[in-house]
N, C-alpha and C positions, 0 to 999 in steps of 0.2 A: 500636511494637518487636515486628514482627513477625517473619517473614522480611525484606521487604527494609528493614524498618527498622532492625534486628538486626544484622543483614549490610554495611549503608550505617554508618552509626555506628563501628563498631567496627573497619571497612575504613578509614575517613578521619582515623577517630583516630590509627590505625596511620601514617598517612599525615604526623604532623604537627598534624592541627586537633583544636582544643577542641570536645568535643561532650555535647550534653546527650543525654538522649534522653528523649522526653514520653510518656505513656499515660494513661490513663485507669483503666487496670489498678495497684493500688496493689501485687497479688502481682510484678507482673510489673518496675515499676517498683521494686521490694524485691529482688526477684533479680539486676538489672543493677547495682544500686548494691550489693551486697554481690559483685563480680564473676562470678556464675554468668549463666550463659545462659538467655531463658527456650524456646529451641528450642533442636529437634537436628539436626545440621547440621557438615557435619564443616570441622572449624580453630574453628568461632565459638568455642568454648567458651575455648580458649586464649587466642583475641583478646581476649573481651570481660574476662578476667579478668588478662592484660598490663593492656590500657587504662586497667581502671580501677585497678590499683597506681599505675602511671605519672600519674594524677593527669589522664588528659587524656580520660576520659567518666565522665560519672554521668546520673541520670537525677532524673524528677520526675514531679509527676501537677497541675502547675502551668505552662500553658503561657507563661501573661502573665510570669511567673519568666521562664523558656525564650527569649522573644524581647525582654525586656529585657537580658540576658546574651548575646547572638549577633549576628553576622549579616546570619546567613542562616535560615532557617525548609526542612527537606525534606521533603513530608507524601508518608506512605507507606501513608494509611489506607487497610480495604480497601472494592474499590467489585463487590460479589457482587451476582449475577443478579436479577431480580427473579423472579416462577413465568410471568411470559411472557414472558423474556428479556431483558429491556431490563437498563439500567446503573441501580443503583442505585448516586445521588446522594448520599444522606443524608451520609454520617459527613463528606462532603469538603466540604461547603454547611457542617457545623456546625464542622469544624477553618477554613474559611475566614472561618469569623465569628468566632473566638476569634481567629485571629490579624490581623482588621484590628483588632480593638477594644483588639489592645494594642497594637497600631503606632501606636493614636493616644493613647499617652502616652507611646507608646515616647521616651527620648531618645537624643542620636544621629546617626551619619551613615547614608545610603543602605542599607536593608536589601530584603535579595534573597527572594523568594516560589517558591520551585520544587518543582514537583510531581510527584514522583514514582507515583504510583499510576498504573495501568493507566484508561484513559479513553476515551471514544470521541471523534474530532474535533469538533469545539464547544461541549468542555464546558468549556474553561479561558472563553472568551472565552464563553459563555450561566450560567453556571454559580459558576463562582469566581471570575472577575475581579469582577460586578457586586456578590459579595457582602464583596470585602475592599473595593473602594472606598468602598461606604454605608460598611460598618462603621468605617473607616479615617477619612474621609473628607479622602482622596488619591484623584488617577489613578493606575494603572498605568503608566509607564516613564517619572512624571517623581518623586512621592512615594514609590515606589516600586519595585523590581524585578520581574518578573515573567518564571517559564519554566518550560517542561515537558522535563521530562529522565526519559525510559521507560530502564526497567532488560531490560538480557536476561540476569538471573540466573534458573539453572536449578535447581531445589533437588535436592540432595547435593552438587552442584558451584559456588555460587554466592559462596564467599569466590574460587576460582579465577575466575570468572570475573571477580570487581571488576574483579582485579587483570592480568585477561591479558583484556579483553575483547573480541569481533568489531567494532565502533564503538560510537562515544561521540556520542548525539541528543542537542541543545539547541535548544527549541524558542523561542524569544526573542521580548519585548515589546519590545527593543528594543536596540543593543548592548552597551548597560553590562550588563544582565542576561544576556546571551550569552556574556560577557566573566568575571564574578563564577562561574558555571556550570562553566563550560573553566579556571579557574585550579584546581578539584578536580582535576581526572584530569591535571593535568597529565603531560607524561613516562610515564602509560601507552598500549599499544600500540593499533594498529587508527586506523580514520579517524576525525574528527570530523567532525561535521554541523550547522551551525548554521543552522536554518530556521524558516518562519512556526510558531506553535502548532500549530497544527490541522495540517500535513505531522505532528508529533514525535508528535501522540497519535494521527494513522495508521497509524504503522510498529509501533511494535509488534503491533498485530492483524493485519497484512501479515504477519509474521511470525509471530504463533503460528497465523493460518488457512496457512498452508504447510507450516509446522513438521504441525501436523494431517490436511493433505492427502496430504501424504508418508508418514505411518502406515497411514494411509488405502487412497492407493496400492499401499504394498508388502506391505501383506496379504490385497489384492486379488491381486495379479499373484501371492503364494504362495498362495492358494486355487485358481488356475485353472493351478498349476502341478502343487500334489499333485492336482486331479482329473485330468491330465494324465499321472500319474507321473516329475515332472520336479523334482527337485531346485533350491525356489524359492533357495538362497541362490547359490550356484552362478550362475544368472542374474544373479540385483541384484549379486553380483560385476564379473562382466563388462558390466552395466547402468554402476554405479557406478565402474567405470574408463575412462567417455568422460565426460572432462573440456570440450569441446569444444564440444560438442554436451547433453550429458543432465546432469552437475550443474554449471552454466554460468549466465551470465543469459542464455544466448540463446532465444530464441521469451520472453523476458520481457517486454514492451515491451509496453505496451494497443496494440492498433489495432486493425486491422480480422479476421476470421474468419479462419481457414484455411480451404483448400482442397487439390486437388490430386490426381493419381493416388492417393496412398500413404495418410496420415492418414486419411480417409475413410473410405475401403476396407478398412486394418487393422483398427481399431476395431470396424468394424461385424462383421469377422471371426471378430476375439477376443471379443467379447459373444453373437456366434452362437454359438462354440462352449462358452464358458460357461452359456449357457442346455441347452445338449444337455446339459454336465456336471451340471446339476438346481447348477449354482453361482451365488450370486449376485455379482453385481458392482455392484453402486449409482452409483457413481465413475463408473468405466469405461466406465460405461449413460448418465449423463449429461450426458459428452462432448459428443455430435454434439448434442443439445435443445441446452447452451447456446451451443455454436457459432451455431445459426441462431438463438439468440436473437438474438446481438449483430447479423447482419445486421436483422433486425424492427429492432433500436434504434436503424440508422442509414437505414432509410427511411421510419418515422415521425419521423426527425429532419428529413428530406426533406417529409413530408406536413403537419409541419405551420408550415413557410414559410409554406403558402398559396399557393406556388407552381408551377405547371404543369411547363416546360418546364429538361428536365435536362439537365447534360451531365457524361457519364462519362469520366473521365479513368482509364486502364487495365480492360484486360478482363482478362487472363490471370488466375492464381491465384498468379501471384511475377512480379515486377515483371524486365524482359531475356530471355523465354521468351515463346512463344505457343501455349501447353497450357493448355487452357481446360477441360479433365475437373475438375467437382467446383469449375470457379472461384466465389467467393461473391461475388466481382464480377456474371459470368454470371449467380447467380441474384439479387442486388439489380435488374440490367437487368427481366431474369423479373418482377419482380412490379413494380416503376414501370410498366411496359409494361400487367398487367395490369387497374393501378388506372387508365389510360389517361391516361399521363405522358406527355410530347411527348418521347422520350428521341433526343441522339444523342453517340457513340459517340468517340472519339480511342485508340487504342495502337499505335503507333508501328511495335509487333514482331508486333501482328496483322493478318497479308493476309487476307482472308476467300480471295480466290483460290487460296493458297498450302493451306492446312487440311485436311490429309489425315487418313484412316484413322478412328481411333476418335475422333482428336480433331474430324474434319469432323461424322463420327455424332452424337456428344452435345452440341455447337452444335446443330445442325441441330432436332433431337430435342426444345432447347431456345426457340429464336431463332428460327426458321424464315428469319427475314426482317434476319435481321443485316448483310444486305450492305447492304443500303438502309438501316442506323443509320448505319451507318461515314462517318467523314469525315474529309479524305486531308491533315487539320492541324487543328493543339490551335487557330490562330482563328476559325476556323471555328464548333466547337464552343462556343468561351466568346460569340462573336458570336449563334449560336441561343438558348446558355442563359441563362434566372433563376436557377438555384444550378448553382455547377460541386459536382463531387463529386471529389475527389483522389482516387484508389487506386493511383494512383503517381507517385513522385521522377521525374517525365521534366520537365526541362530546359524544352521545349518549351512544355507544360501550365502550369510553373510561371510565365514567362516572359507568357505571352498574358494568362494572370488577370493576372499584377501592373499589364497594360497598358488595365483598366478598373478601375472603382471602385463599384458600380451591385451586384456580381452578390454572392447568400449560396454562400459557400465552406462544403464539409463537407469537412472534412479528417480524411484515411482513416491518414495515417503521417506526420502531423507532417513534413510535406515543409521541404526549406530553407526559411527565410528567412520560416517563420509566424510567427516570434514578432515581424516587422510586422504580423500579423493579428489575433494573440491579446488580447481582452478588447473588440472589436468587437461590434458587434449582428449584424454578419453574418456573421460570421466561428462554426465551426462544429466542436470538435474531438472527435472520438466517444468518447476517455477522456481528456481534462484539457481 
């Protein structure tokens, strides 16, 4: 009955559910039983008082009694960091064993265990599920339901967030488990996602990682603006007004590295200016090394296949152009050639004879013999290759790959129709 537990209990009770709060602390239990809140949070005091008075909310230290008198358990225990930064699962383990033991003695219909605590992917499968099953003597999805339902509540506005959620995420071991959780939130706004347990576990970390990144990014921009005598709030107001590219899903699909004539150049320029102004910007400075790391990941995936003949589909930094400047595909090709791979390339938009100016100069400096590596058809590349690297969703390339069945496919773009290959031993998705 901490922040998440108290808010969940009071808000669910206000929606007509009968809720029993369970905590090991007699003081917390006494406070809730008397209609008082154990936590300081907007509106929570009046909600708890109201729901206790209405008889829909009570509290106890007896977990077995609470299990016996309910249809569902929502686990909201803490998962603090270890000194090394890992997740502490001690409280989750204790609660899972306690609930499992109570389920063994419980009479009545199917029970559903729902984990609200923040936990890393696989925790439910590797820590909670086996303990529930061992203590209860039943299997998840058969004898009892099991779900992961991460919370997206901000301290200070958690009651408002409960009733107006940005989304509801339900990780389910089976449909019946998901149905039971979905019923709790029926009628609330926002999309509902019913997904595997591990996907639900991951969503909270993606959210919080991005929120932390946004705060850090904004503060670094503020530091650079201050060093240059600019008002960072005006700059960021302009930035956030762009909901097409900036505050949007744009650029947030996992895939291959970025390149081109703008992003790398401009990152180098702004970080250089920050250094000249004695302004540390570790987030901005880490972006280009992170981008290079994605190229290295793909190279290692190719190398680990143990095959030497590679076909590259797509060479420009962006599909539909012939711009090779700082293209990550060029960097990958250069790396492969440097390690002795036999390379052949197909890009319908890149004709070596038509490359001019800075574009031609760039590729000449990186791959001087590019013309000898370029093929005139996708089929020619497929016939050469043991490993097909798809860096552009070109229909000719996809069709050519589909005509053979013994090639390793390294997919950098999740090309249309790739779902037919996913799960196969010879298919490697760069981020999926």
